[in-house]
C-alpha positions as a LaTeX table, in Angstrom:
\begin{tabular}{lrrr}
\hline
Residue & $x$ (\AA) & $y$ (\AA) & $z$ (\AA) \\
\hline
Met1 & $-59.02$ & $-45.03$ & $-46.47$ \\
Lys2 & $-56.47$ & $-43.88$ & $-48.99$ \\
Asn3 & $-58.15$ & $-41.60$ & $-49.90$ \\
Ile4 & $-59.46$ & $-39.99$ & $-46.73$ \\
Leu5 & $-55.51$ & $-39.97$ & $-45.68$ \\
Leu6 & $-54.66$ & $-38.12$ & $-49.56$ \\
Ala7 & $-58.00$ & $-35.85$ & $-48.67$ \\
Leu8 & $-56.23$ & $-35.19$ & $-45.04$ \\
Leu9 & $-52.97$ & $-34.32$ & $-46.16$ \\
Phe10 & $-54.14$ & $-31.13$ & $-49.10$ \\
Leu11 & $-56.62$ & $-30.03$ & $-46.72$ \\
Pro12 & $-55.73$ & $-25.67$ & $-44.86$ \\
Ile13 & $-53.64$ & $-26.03$ & $-41.75$ \\
Ser14 & $-55.47$ & $-24.05$ & $-40.18$ \\
Phe15 & $-58.06$ & $-26.52$ & $-40.31$ \\
Phe16 & $-55.86$ & $-28.30$ & $-37.95$ \\
Ser17 & $-56.39$ & $-25.11$ & $-35.24$ \\
Gln18 & $-58.73$ & $-24.68$ & $-33.30$ \\
Gln19 & $-61.13$ & $-21.37$ & $-32.88$ \\
Val20 & $-59.40$ & $-19.33$ & $-29.49$ \\
Glu21 & $-61.86$ & $-19.26$ & $-27.15$ \\
Phe22 & $-61.75$ & $-16.36$ & $-24.88$ \\
Thr23 & $-64.39$ & $-14.17$ & $-22.30$ \\
Glu24 & $-64.02$ & $-10.25$ & $-22.01$ \\
Phe25 & $-65.04$ & $-8.22$ & $-19.30$ \\
Lys26 & $-64.47$ & $-4.66$ & $-18.02$ \\
Leu27 & $-63.62$ & $-3.00$ & $-14.63$ \\
Asp28 & $-65.64$ & 0.62 & $-13.19$ \\
Asn29 & $-61.73$ & 1.89 & $-13.77$ \\
Gly30 & $-61.94$ & 1.62 & $-17.76$ \\
Leu31 & $-59.50$ & $-1.64$ & $-17.20$ \\
His32 & $-60.22$ & $-4.31$ & $-20.54$ \\
Val33 & $-59.56$ & $-7.29$ & $-19.45$ \\
Ile34 & $-59.98$ & $-10.77$ & $-21.53$ \\
Leu35 & $-59.00$ & $-14.08$ & $-20.22$ \\
His36 & $-58.23$ & $-16.94$ & $-21.70$ \\
Gln37 & $-58.41$ & $-21.11$ & $-20.71$ \\
Asp38 & $-56.10$ & $-23.62$ & $-21.61$ \\
Asn39 & $-55.66$ & $-26.25$ & $-19.48$ \\
Thr40 & $-53.72$ & $-28.20$ & $-21.32$ \\
Ala41 & $-50.11$ & $-26.92$ & $-19.48$ \\
Pro42 & $-49.92$ & $-25.59$ & $-15.59$ \\
Val43 & $-48.08$ & $-22.26$ & $-17.04$ \\
Val44 & $-49.87$ & $-18.69$ & $-17.06$ \\
Ile45 & $-49.43$ & $-15.73$ & $-18.40$ \\
Thr46 & $-49.96$ & $-11.94$ & $-16.96$ \\
Ser47 & $-49.31$ & $-9.65$ & $-19.36$ \\
Val48 & $-50.61$ & $-5.89$ & $-20.21$ \\
Met49 & $-50.16$ & $-3.88$ & $-23.11$ \\
Tyr50 & $-50.32$ & 0.30 & $-22.82$ \\
Asn51 & $-51.71$ & 2.57 & $-26.06$ \\
Val52 & $-48.42$ & 4.43 & $-25.57$ \\
Gly53 & $-45.08$ & 4.21 & $-28.19$ \\
Gly54 & $-42.51$ & 5.63 & $-29.72$ \\
Lys55 & $-44.76$ & 8.24 & $-31.15$ \\
Asp56 & $-46.24$ & 9.83 & $-28.23$ \\
Arg57 & $-44.29$ & 12.12 & $-26.80$ \\
Glu58 & $-44.27$ & 15.35 & $-25.09$ \\
Lys59 & $-42.99$ & 18.64 & $-25.79$ \\
Gly60 & $-41.08$ & 17.49 & $-28.14$ \\
Leu61 & $-38.93$ & 15.04 & $-25.95$ \\
Thr62 & $-38.17$ & 11.89 & $-27.09$ \\
Gly63 & $-38.13$ & 7.95 & $-26.64$ \\
Phe64 & $-40.38$ & 8.36 & $-22.80$ \\
Ala65 & $-42.00$ & 5.66 & $-23.65$ \\
His66 & $-38.90$ & 2.39 & $-24.54$ \\
Phe67 & $-37.79$ & 4.53 & $-21.46$ \\
Phe68 & $-40.97$ & 3.58 & $-19.32$ \\
Glu69 & $-40.17$ & 0.50 & $-20.64$ \\
His70 & $-37.44$ & $-0.49$ & $-18.28$ \\
Leu71 & $-38.73$ & 2.19 & $-15.63$ \\
Leu72 & $-41.87$ & 0.73 & $-14.75$ \\
Phe73 & $-39.10$ & $-2.22$ & $-13.38$ \\
Glu74 & $-37.72$ & $-0.42$ & $-10.67$ \\
Gly75 & $-39.83$ & $-0.71$ & $-8.16$ \\
Ser76 & $-43.02$ & $-0.12$ & $-6.72$ \\
Glu77 & $-44.31$ & 1.51 & $-2.93$ \\
Asn78 & $-44.25$ & $-2.64$ & $-2.18$ \\
Ile79 & $-41.86$ & $-3.64$ & $-4.50$ \\
Lys80 & $-38.18$ & $-3.01$ & $-3.51$ \\
Arg81 & $-35.69$ & $-0.73$ & $-5.77$ \\
Gly82 & $-34.21$ & $-4.17$ & $-8.01$ \\
Glu83 & $-36.76$ & $-7.22$ & $-6.20$ \\
Phe84 & $-39.70$ & $-6.50$ & $-9.11$ \\
Met85 & $-36.58$ & $-8.98$ & $-11.84$ \\
Lys86 & $-35.99$ & $-11.05$ & $-8.42$ \\
Ile87 & $-39.00$ & $-12.30$ & $-7.02$ \\
Ile88 & $-40.40$ & $-13.55$ & $-10.74$ \\
Pro89 & $-37.56$ & $-16.46$ & $-11.19$ \\
Ala90 & $-37.19$ & $-16.76$ & $-7.73$ \\
Asn91 & $-41.18$ & $-18.80$ & $-8.31$ \\
Gly92 & $-40.27$ & $-19.70$ & $-11.59$ \\
Gly93 & $-41.31$ & $-17.84$ & $-14.38$ \\
Thr94 & $-39.93$ & $-15.81$ & $-16.41$ \\
Phe95 & $-40.64$ & $-12.01$ & $-17.66$ \\
Asn96 & $-40.35$ & $-9.60$ & $-20.59$ \\
Ala97 & $-41.31$ & $-6.43$ & $-22.11$ \\
Tyr98 & $-40.95$ & $-4.41$ & $-25.74$ \\
Thr99 & $-42.55$ & $-1.23$ & $-26.98$ \\
Ser100 & $-42.79$ & $-0.17$ & $-30.10$ \\
Asn101 & $-44.04$ & 2.87 & $-31.48$ \\
Asp102 & $-47.47$ & 2.57 & $-31.40$ \\
Glu103 & $-47.09$ & $-0.33$ & $-27.70$ \\
Thr104 & $-46.35$ & $-1.10$ & $-24.66$ \\
Tyr105 & $-46.38$ & $-4.56$ & $-23.71$ \\
Tyr106 & $-45.15$ & $-6.44$ & $-20.31$ \\
Tyr107 & $-46.12$ & $-10.08$ & $-19.21$ \\
Glu108 & $-45.07$ & $-12.91$ & $-17.45$ \\
Ile109 & $-45.24$ & $-16.14$ & $-17.70$ \\
Phe110 & $-45.41$ & $-18.63$ & $-13.85$ \\
Pro111 & $-46.58$ & $-22.19$ & $-13.15$ \\
Ser112 & $-50.32$ & $-21.47$ & $-12.91$ \\
Asn113 & $-49.85$ & $-21.77$ & $-9.37$ \\
Lys114 & $-48.46$ & $-18.79$ & $-8.91$ \\
Leu115 & $-51.42$ & $-16.36$ & $-11.31$ \\
Glu116 & $-52.26$ & $-14.24$ & $-8.00$ \\
Leu117 & $-48.75$ & $-13.21$ & $-7.81$ \\
Gly118 & $-48.31$ & $-12.78$ & $-11.66$ \\
Leu119 & $-51.20$ & $-9.97$ & $-11.39$ \\
Trp120 & $-50.44$ & $-9.02$ & $-8.11$ \\
Met121 & $-47.20$ & $-7.33$ & $-9.81$ \\
Glu122 & $-48.59$ & $-6.04$ & $-12.56$ \\
Ser123 & $-51.13$ & $-3.92$ & $-10.75$ \\
Glu124 & $-47.95$ & $-2.62$ & $-9.17$ \\
Arg125 & $-46.39$ & $-1.26$ & $-11.42$ \\
Met126 & $-50.10$ & 0.30 & $-12.50$ \\
Leu127 & $-50.67$ & 1.63 & $-9.32$ \\
His128 & $-48.81$ & 2.81 & $-7.79$ \\
Pro129 & $-45.02$ & 2.71 & $-8.99$ \\
Val130 & $-41.73$ & 4.61 & $-7.85$ \\
Ile131 & $-40.67$ & 7.27 & $-10.37$ \\
Asp132 & $-37.92$ & 9.08 & $-8.70$ \\
Glu133 & $-34.11$ & 10.82 & $-9.66$ \\
Val134 & $-32.52$ & 7.19 & $-8.96$ \\
Gly135 & $-34.24$ & 5.34 & $-11.36$ \\
Val136 & $-34.44$ & 7.29 & $-14.26$ \\
Glu137 & $-30.48$ & 7.38 & $-14.02$ \\
Thr138 & $-30.11$ & 3.93 & $-13.47$ \\
Gln139 & $-32.28$ & 3.88 & $-17.11$ \\
Asn140 & $-30.85$ & 6.58 & $-18.45$ \\
Glu141 & $-27.25$ & 4.57 & $-18.44$ \\
Val142 & $-29.80$ & 1.53 & $-19.33$ \\
Val143 & $-31.01$ & 2.82 & $-22.31$ \\
Lys144 & $-27.65$ & 4.02 & $-23.80$ \\
Glu145 & $-25.84$ & 0.38 & $-23.64$ \\
Glu146 & $-29.19$ & $-0.23$ & $-25.04$ \\
Lys147 & $-28.22$ & 1.81 & $-28.15$ \\
Arg148 & $-24.56$ & 1.91 & $-28.03$ \\
Gln149 & $-25.90$ & $-2.07$ & $-28.67$ \\
Ser150 & $-28.64$ & $-2.22$ & $-30.72$ \\
Tyr151 & $-28.23$ & 0.97 & $-33.45$ \\
Asp152 & $-24.88$ & 1.80 & $-33.19$ \\
Arg153 & $-24.04$ & $-1.28$ & $-34.54$ \\
Pro154 & $-23.29$ & $-2.71$ & $-38.50$ \\
Tyr155 & $-27.03$ & $-1.68$ & $-40.59$ \\
Gly156 & $-28.62$ & $-0.78$ & $-36.69$ \\
Lys157 & $-29.57$ & 2.69 & $-38.53$ \\
Ile158 & $-31.50$ & 2.10 & $-41.06$ \\
Phe159 & $-34.89$ & 1.94 & $-39.23$ \\
Lys160 & $-33.62$ & 5.82 & $-38.17$ \\
Val161 & $-32.77$ & 6.93 & $-42.37$ \\
Leu162 & $-36.60$ & 5.21 & $-42.96$ \\
Gly163 & $-38.26$ & 7.51 & $-40.22$ \\
Glu164 & $-36.38$ & 10.58 & $-41.03$ \\
Asn165 & $-36.61$ & 9.78 & $-44.72$ \\
Leu166 & $-40.81$ & 8.69 & $-45.06$ \\
Phe167 & $-42.03$ & 11.70 & $-42.27$ \\
Ser168 & $-41.47$ & 14.99 & $-42.38$ \\
Val169 & $-45.19$ & 15.76 & $-39.36$ \\
His170 & $-45.82$ & 12.38 & $-38.65$ \\
Pro171 & $-43.99$ & 11.38 & $-35.07$ \\
Tyr172 & $-42.64$ & 8.38 & $-36.61$ \\
Lys173 & $-39.88$ & 10.18 & $-38.01$ \\
Asp174 & $-38.04$ & 10.02 & $-34.73$ \\
Glu175 & $-36.82$ & 7.31 & $-33.52$ \\
Asn176 & $-38.22$ & 4.98 & $-31.13$ \\
Ile177 & $-35.10$ & 5.00 & $-28.48$ \\
Gly178 & $-35.79$ & 8.89 & $-28.42$ \\
Arg179 & $-32.51$ & 11.37 & $-28.82$ \\
Met180 & $-30.54$ & 10.90 & $-25.13$ \\
Glu181 & $-30.50$ & 14.60 & $-25.03$ \\
Asp182 & $-33.69$ & 14.65 & $-24.64$ \\
Leu183 & $-33.98$ & 12.28 & $-22.08$ \\
Asp184 & $-30.63$ & 13.78 & $-20.10$ \\
Ala185 & $-32.95$ & 16.89 & $-20.37$ \\
Ala186 & $-35.99$ & 16.05 & $-18.67$ \\
Ser187 & $-37.40$ & 16.96 & $-15.24$ \\
Leu188 & $-38.71$ & 14.18 & $-12.84$ \\
Asp189 & $-42.29$ & 15.77 & $-13.41$ \\
Asp190 & $-41.53$ & 15.30 & $-17.11$ \\
Phe191 & $-41.26$ & 11.29 & $-16.35$ \\
Tyr192 & $-44.97$ & 11.82 & $-13.63$ \\
Ser193 & $-46.32$ & 13.80 & $-16.00$ \\
Tyr194 & $-45.73$ & 11.15 & $-19.08$ \\
Phe195 & $-46.82$ & 8.42 & $-16.56$ \\
Glu196 & $-50.00$ & 10.10 & $-15.38$ \\
Lys197 & $-51.32$ & 10.67 & $-19.11$ \\
Tyr198 & $-50.77$ & 7.16 & $-20.65$ \\
Tyr199 & $-50.40$ & 4.98 & $-18.48$ \\
Gly200 & $-54.25$ & 5.25 & $-16.56$ \\
Pro201 & $-56.31$ & 1.15 & $-16.76$ \\
Gly202 & $-58.64$ & 2.85 & $-19.90$ \\
Asn203 & $-55.54$ & 3.42 & $-22.33$ \\
Ala204 & $-54.56$ & $-0.53$ & $-21.45$ \\
Val205 & $-55.81$ & $-4.17$ & $-21.79$ \\
Leu206 & $-55.49$ & $-6.85$ & $-19.46$ \\
Val207 & $-54.77$ & $-10.68$ & $-20.26$ \\
Val208 & $-54.52$ & $-13.38$ & $-19.03$ \\
Ala209 & $-54.19$ & $-16.79$ & $-20.67$ \\
Gly210 & $-53.25$ & $-20.68$ & $-19.76$ \\
Asp211 & $-54.19$ & $-22.60$ & $-17.31$ \\
Ile212 & $-56.81$ & $-20.26$ & $-15.17$ \\
Asn213 & $-60.61$ & $-20.84$ & $-14.11$ \\
Ile214 & $-62.47$ & $-18.17$ & $-16.09$ \\
Glu215 & $-64.35$ & $-17.52$ & $-12.11$ \\
Glu216 & $-61.59$ & $-17.15$ & $-10.02$ \\
Thr217 & $-59.74$ & $-14.99$ & $-12.32$ \\
Lys218 & $-62.32$ & $-13.09$ & $-12.55$ \\
Gly219 & $-62.22$ & $-12.67$ & $-9.00$ \\
Leu220 & $-58.92$ & $-12.20$ & $-8.69$ \\
Val221 & $-58.52$ & $-9.42$ & $-11.52$ \\
Thr222 & $-60.77$ & $-7.58$ & $-9.91$ \\
Lys223 & $-59.23$ & $-7.56$ & $-5.85$ \\
Tyr224 & $-56.00$ & $-6.10$ & $-7.70$ \\
Phe225 & $-57.24$ & $-3.96$ & $-10.36$ \\
Ser226 & $-59.94$ & $-2.11$ & $-8.63$ \\
Ala227 & $-58.06$ & 0.30 & $-6.78$ \\
Val228 & $-56.38$ & 1.68 & $-9.96$ \\
Lys229 & $-57.65$ & 4.68 & $-9.58$ \\
Pro230 & $-59.44$ & 6.11 & $-13.93$ \\
Lys231 & $-57.99$ & 8.64 & $-15.69$ \\
Pro232 & $-58.94$ & 11.25 & $-18.18$ \\
Glu233 & $-59.63$ & 9.57 & $-21.20$ \\
Leu234 & $-56.39$ & 10.64 & $-23.54$ \\
Val235 & $-56.94$ & 12.32 & $-26.91$ \\
Arg236 & $-54.48$ & 11.95 & $-29.60$ \\
Ser237 & $-53.83$ & 14.00 & $-32.94$ \\
Phe238 & $-50.73$ & 13.33 & $-35.15$ \\
Pro239 & $-50.32$ & 14.91 & $-38.33$ \\
Gln240 & $-51.57$ & 13.97 & $-41.25$ \\
Glu241 & $-48.61$ & 13.25 & $-43.88$ \\
Glu242 & $-48.92$ & 14.63 & $-47.59$ \\
Pro243 & $-48.49$ & 11.93 & $-50.47$ \\
Ile244 & $-45.42$ & 11.06 & $-51.59$ \\
Thr245 & $-46.08$ & 12.40 & $-55.34$ \\
Glu246 & $-42.06$ & 12.75 & $-56.51$ \\
Leu247 & $-38.58$ & 10.29 & $-56.17$ \\
Ser248 & $-36.44$ & 11.20 & $-54.05$ \\
Arg249 & $-32.76$ & 10.81 & $-53.76$ \\
Val250 & $-30.97$ & 10.28 & $-50.65$ \\
Lys251 & $-27.43$ & 9.50 & $-49.16$ \\
Thr252 & $-26.58$ & 8.68 & $-45.57$ \\
Tyr253 & $-23.36$ & 7.33 & $-43.66$ \\
Asp254 & $-22.61$ & 4.65 & $-41.15$ \\
Ala255 & $-19.19$ & 4.23 & $-40.08$ \\
Asn256 & $-20.26$ & 0.75 & $-38.88$ \\
Ile257 & $-20.42$ & $-1.04$ & $-41.90$ \\
Gln258 & $-17.83$ & $-2.02$ & $-44.92$ \\
Val259 & $-20.51$ & $-3.16$ & $-47.45$ \\
Pro260 & $-22.99$ & $-0.25$ & $-48.87$ \\
Ala261 & $-26.83$ & $-1.56$ & $-49.25$ \\
Ile262 & $-29.51$ & 0.64 & $-51.35$ \\
Leu263 & $-32.88$ & 1.07 & $-49.98$ \\
Ala264 & $-36.33$ & 1.87 & $-51.79$ \\
Ala265 & $-39.25$ & 2.65 & $-49.02$ \\
Tyr266 & $-42.51$ & 3.92 & $-49.76$ \\
Arg267 & $-44.84$ & 4.63 & $-47.25$ \\
Thr268 & $-47.83$ & 2.95 & $-47.07$ \\
Pro269 & $-50.96$ & 2.30 & $-45.24$ \\
Gly270 & $-51.15$ & 1.38 & $-41.34$ \\
Tyr271 & $-51.72$ & $-2.61$ & $-40.63$ \\
Thr272 & $-55.33$ & $-2.21$ & $-39.47$ \\
Glu273 & $-55.91$ & $-1.54$ & $-43.29$ \\
Arg274 & $-56.78$ & $-4.18$ & $-45.53$ \\
Asp275 & $-53.92$ & $-3.44$ & $-48.07$ \\
Ala276 & $-51.75$ & $-3.41$ & $-45.52$ \\
Tyr277 & $-52.71$ & $-7.24$ & $-45.25$ \\
Val278 & $-52.02$ & $-7.58$ & $-49.63$ \\
Leu279 & $-48.94$ & $-5.52$ & $-48.88$ \\
Asp280 & $-48.00$ & $-8.09$ & $-47.05$ \\
Met281 & $-48.28$ & $-10.95$ & $-49.48$ \\
Ile282 & $-46.00$ & $-9.00$ & $-51.98$ \\
Ser283 & $-43.80$ & $-8.42$ & $-49.24$ \\
Ala284 & $-43.70$ & $-12.47$ & $-48.92$ \\
Tyr285 & $-43.88$ & $-13.17$ & $-52.72$ \\
Leu286 & $-40.77$ & $-10.85$ & $-53.32$ \\
Ser287 & $-38.42$ & $-12.05$ & $-50.62$ \\
Gly288 & $-40.18$ & $-14.91$ & $-47.99$ \\
Gly289 & $-37.24$ & $-17.14$ & $-47.89$ \\
Lys290 & $-34.81$ & $-18.54$ & $-50.52$ \\
Ser291 & $-37.14$ & $-19.93$ & $-52.26$ \\
Ser292 & $-39.17$ & $-16.16$ & $-53.15$ \\
Val293 & $-38.25$ & $-14.37$ & $-56.56$ \\
Leu294 & $-35.69$ & $-11.55$ & $-55.27$ \\
Tyr295 & $-33.70$ & $-13.68$ & $-53.69$ \\
Lys296 & $-33.49$ & $-15.81$ & $-56.32$ \\
Lys297 & $-32.79$ & $-14.09$ & $-58.78$ \\
Leu298 & $-30.33$ & $-12.09$ & $-57.25$ \\
Val299 & $-28.57$ & $-14.17$ & $-54.59$ \\
Asp300 & $-28.70$ & $-17.46$ & $-56.02$ \\
Arg301 & $-28.63$ & $-16.71$ & $-59.52$ \\
Gln302 & $-27.56$ & $-13.69$ & $-60.81$ \\
Lys303 & $-25.00$ & $-13.58$ & $-58.22$ \\
Gln304 & $-25.17$ & $-9.78$ & $-57.86$ \\
Ala305 & $-26.22$ & $-9.53$ & $-54.00$ \\
Leu306 & $-24.69$ & $-10.08$ & $-50.89$ \\
Glu307 & $-28.25$ & $-10.65$ & $-49.06$ \\
Val308 & $-32.11$ & $-8.65$ & $-50.90$ \\
Ala309 & $-35.35$ & $-8.33$ & $-48.83$ \\
Ala310 & $-38.86$ & $-6.47$ & $-49.39$ \\
Ile311 & $-40.45$ & $-5.64$ & $-46.21$ \\
Asn312 & $-43.50$ & $-4.55$ & $-44.73$ \\
Ile313 & $-42.58$ & $-3.15$ & $-41.73$ \\
Ser314 & $-45.93$ & $-2.13$ & $-39.71$ \\
Gln315 & $-47.24$ & 0.33 & $-38.51$ \\
Lys316 & $-50.25$ & 1.78 & $-36.83$ \\
Asp317 & $-50.52$ & 4.98 & $-38.64$ \\
Tyr318 & $-48.51$ & 4.23 & $-41.30$ \\
Ser319 & $-46.42$ & 1.41 & $-42.40$ \\
Met320 & $-43.40$ & 1.63 & $-44.14$ \\
Phe321 & $-42.76$ & $-0.59$ & $-47.73$ \\
Thr322 & $-39.17$ & $-1.10$ & $-48.28$ \\
Phe323 & $-36.95$ & $-2.86$ & $-50.51$ \\
Leu324 & $-32.96$ & $-3.36$ & $-49.62$ \\
Ala325 & $-30.51$ & $-5.49$ & $-51.11$ \\
Leu326 & $-26.14$ & $-5.02$ & $-50.04$ \\
Pro327 & $-24.05$ & $-5.51$ & $-53.53$ \\
Leu328 & $-22.24$ & $-8.23$ & $-54.32$ \\
Gly329 & $-18.59$ & $-7.70$ & $-54.91$ \\
Asp330 & $-18.41$ & $-4.39$ & $-57.95$ \\
Val331 & $-21.87$ & $-4.59$ & $-58.43$ \\
Ser332 & $-23.32$ & $-1.23$ & $-58.65$ \\
Leu333 & $-26.02$ & $-0.23$ & $-56.44$ \\
Asp334 & $-28.40$ & 1.97 & $-59.03$ \\
Leu335 & $-27.92$ & $-1.96$ & $-61.07$ \\
Leu336 & $-29.40$ & $-3.88$ & $-57.84$ \\
Leu337 & $-32.06$ & $-1.18$ & $-58.09$ \\
Glu338 & $-33.05$ & $-1.94$ & $-61.31$ \\
Glu339 & $-32.48$ & $-5.63$ & $-60.81$ \\
Met340 & $-35.77$ & $-5.37$ & $-57.82$ \\
Asp341 & $-37.65$ & $-2.75$ & $-60.67$ \\
Glu342 & $-37.51$ & $-4.98$ & $-62.74$ \\
Glu343 & $-39.24$ & $-7.61$ & $-60.12$ \\
Ile344 & $-42.40$ & $-4.75$ & $-58.86$ \\
Ala345 & $-42.72$ & $-4.24$ & $-62.80$ \\
Leu346 & $-43.85$ & $-7.57$ & $-62.86$ \\
Val347 & $-46.20$ & $-7.96$ & $-60.08$ \\
Gln348 & $-47.50$ & $-5.06$ & $-61.51$ \\
Ser349 & $-48.19$ & $-5.93$ & $-64.27$ \\
Asn350 & $-48.88$ & $-9.43$ & $-64.62$ \\
Leu351 & $-50.35$ & $-11.53$ & $-62.07$ \\
Ile352 & $-48.42$ & $-13.84$ & $-60.00$ \\
Ser353 & $-48.89$ & $-17.66$ & $-60.78$ \\
Glu354 & $-51.88$ & $-20.05$ & $-59.79$ \\
Arg355 & $-48.65$ & $-22.02$ & $-58.54$ \\
Asp356 & $-46.63$ & $-18.83$ & $-56.74$ \\
Tyr357 & $-50.01$ & $-17.82$ & $-55.18$ \\
Gln358 & $-50.57$ & $-21.02$ & $-53.18$ \\
Lys359 & $-47.49$ & $-21.09$ & $-51.97$ \\
Leu360 & $-48.36$ & $-17.92$ & $-50.86$ \\
Gln361 & $-52.08$ & $-18.86$ & $-49.19$ \\
Asn362 & $-50.12$ & $-22.13$ & $-47.26$ \\
Gln363 & $-47.88$ & $-19.67$ & $-46.49$ \\
Phe364 & $-49.62$ & $-17.92$ & $-44.12$ \\
Glu365 & $-52.04$ & $-20.23$ & $-43.08$ \\
Ser366 & $-49.08$ & $-21.78$ & $-41.42$ \\
Gln367 & $-48.10$ & $-18.52$ & $-39.77$ \\
Phe368 & $-51.78$ & $-17.95$ & $-38.17$ \\
Val369 & $-51.34$ & $-21.87$ & $-36.88$ \\
Asn370 & $-48.61$ & $-20.54$ & $-35.06$ \\
Ser371 & $-49.07$ & $-17.55$ & $-33.75$ \\
Asn372 & $-51.84$ & $-19.44$ & $-31.58$ \\
Ala373 & $-50.04$ & $-22.19$ & $-31.32$ \\
Ser374 & $-48.56$ & $-21.01$ & $-26.91$ \\
Val375 & $-50.49$ & $-19.17$ & $-24.04$ \\
Glu376 & $-48.03$ & $-16.97$ & $-25.06$ \\
Gly377 & $-48.51$ & $-15.83$ & $-28.69$ \\
Ile378 & $-52.37$ & $-15.67$ & $-27.82$ \\
Ala379 & $-52.06$ & $-13.95$ & $-24.99$ \\
Asn380 & $-50.05$ & $-11.11$ & $-27.27$ \\
Ser381 & $-52.20$ & $-11.30$ & $-30.43$ \\
Leu382 & $-55.31$ & $-10.74$ & $-27.23$ \\
Ala383 & $-53.49$ & $-7.21$ & $-27.11$ \\
Lys384 & $-52.97$ & $-6.44$ & $-29.75$ \\
Tyr385 & $-55.83$ & $-7.00$ & $-32.16$ \\
Tyr386 & $-58.47$ & $-5.13$ & $-28.95$ \\
Leu387 & $-55.97$ & $-2.77$ & $-27.89$ \\
Leu388 & $-54.83$ & $-1.57$ & $-31.19$ \\
Tyr389 & $-57.11$ & $-2.63$ & $-34.05$ \\
Lys390 & $-60.34$ & $-3.01$ & $-31.98$ \\
Asp391 & $-61.25$ & $-7.02$ & $-32.58$ \\
Val392 & $-60.38$ & $-9.30$ & $-30.88$ \\
Asn393 & $-61.47$ & $-11.69$ & $-32.69$ \\
Leu394 & $-59.14$ & $-10.98$ & $-35.50$ \\
Ile395 & $-57.27$ & $-13.65$ & $-33.13$ \\
Asn396 & $-59.27$ & $-16.54$ & $-35.56$ \\
Thr397 & $-60.49$ & $-14.36$ & $-38.43$ \\
Ser398 & $-57.28$ & $-12.34$ & $-40.01$ \\
Ile399 & $-56.69$ & $-15.58$ & $-41.77$ \\
Asp400 & $-59.81$ & $-15.49$ & $-44.54$ \\
Ile401 & $-58.25$ & $-12.28$ & $-45.00$ \\
Tyr402 & $-55.39$ & $-13.61$ & $-46.47$ \\
Arg403 & $-57.66$ & $-15.78$ & $-47.88$ \\
Ser404 & $-60.36$ & $-13.53$ & $-49.45$ \\
Ile405 & $-57.17$ & $-11.43$ & $-50.99$ \\
Ser406 & $-56.81$ & $-12.27$ & $-54.84$ \\
Arg407 & $-54.30$ & $-12.16$ & $-57.55$ \\
Glu408 & $-56.22$ & $-9.53$ & $-59.47$ \\
Glu409 & $-55.61$ & $-7.17$ & $-56.12$ \\
Ile410 & $-52.20$ & $-8.62$ & $-55.40$ \\
Arg411 & $-51.41$ & $-6.51$ & $-58.72$ \\
Glu412 & $-53.56$ & $-3.80$ & $-57.86$ \\
Val413 & $-52.17$ & $-3.01$ & $-54.58$ \\
Ala414 & $-48.56$ & $-3.35$ & $-56.53$ \\
Gln415 & $-49.63$ & $-0.78$ & $-58.88$ \\
Lys416 & $-51.23$ & 1.56 & $-56.09$ \\
Tyr417 & $-48.60$ & 1.73 & $-53.82$ \\
Leu418 & $-45.08$ & 0.99 & $-55.41$ \\
Ser419 & $-44.72$ & 3.58 & $-58.24$ \\
Lys420 & $-41.15$ & 5.79 & $-58.58$ \\
Asn421 & $-42.45$ & 8.64 & $-57.58$ \\
Gln422 & $-43.86$ & 7.38 & $-54.48$ \\
Arg423 & $-40.59$ & 6.62 & $-52.74$ \\
Val424 & $-37.50$ & 7.63 & $-51.81$ \\
Glu425 & $-34.15$ & 5.67 & $-52.71$ \\
Ile426 & $-31.97$ & 5.76 & $-50.25$ \\
Glu427 & $-27.78$ & 5.01 & $-50.33$ \\
Tyr428 & $-26.89$ & 3.70 & $-47.05$ \\
Leu429 & $-22.79$ & 3.64 & $-47.62$ \\
Pro430 & $-19.58$ & 2.79 & $-45.44$ \\
Gly431 & $-18.25$ & 6.14 & $-43.85$ \\
Glu432 & $-19.09$ & 9.30 & $-41.49$ \\
Glu433 & $-21.89$ & 11.79 & $-42.24$ \\
\hline
\end{tabular}
């Protein structure tokens, strides 16, 4: 018995996780629907992900997808202005939404006896939202305040700076939140046109997860969403970036900071590519917590940095692998860069230790299990894997990709993407431009 217990302790974490079962079907109008039944708790999530994000610009106008994240809470023909966000908590529910450069996601979590309400509300958002001058003006002020709180704060411009310096033609070069002057200049017709182009049923996926009956839910989905009219198929053609082949160095300023930072940023493959999974592992090895290579070296042992990170910022078309460090005391930015480069070179020239490799595997096993530990996480994963990865079953198999990555592959991918001539070095300095 003792030997059996010891063996169980050393089994991979995912041994204890269950396969996520799901059912898929499509309405005649093109809306793809994914249902996941889990009757362990009387909770249900209704969610819709639209294949539209900050990169989807019209006529040079930026920030529309993020703006619509707010605007589509204004109301509909059957939901009065301001009532959308009152009805949900009044019925025991919670809600949220987010917009990235690649997608927009809305969801509500209700007691399971409110499933029909959740479906009706999401169908109202898709079927006939109210888009008018009052709503646009109201949300314009909301977005400006969000920008002040999120972007006009210490180090809040980092993503903006990365986009501007890693991209020259792809719309990732612009902020996801958009330029406020673009939103001010937009006409009501611009907003109508944007909704008609991007918010059709064929450009979305509906996910219902939790305490449901599959057949009953199919009937309710059909009841509320079949009336949504199909829209023309969306065709995208984003410009491709030329590879970065020469090191460049730039300075940028932030009046909201006192401590400078150094960034070394690389343009890397989009998150559906295998190499992006390997770069996830490299990021975790170098800076995944206080026991990671860079943190132990620069923060703990050498006392040279207040903070250090190697982050794989994943996006669909291109990702941004970024090293960042904040100096402690009088330590120079160049010295921090040299110290980080030393660790990059070691990953490029040597195999990481077997112990570190197993630690990485355990870390990704844990992340995989945690991502499927709630109906909220499952719903988001089902939507994203269908709409953006084109493979829903990755919700069960993505861990196999990480398991298959070898120490040799980690070294090869570091050599392939993390050379000095492939990056932009950014001095992020206190002060005004």
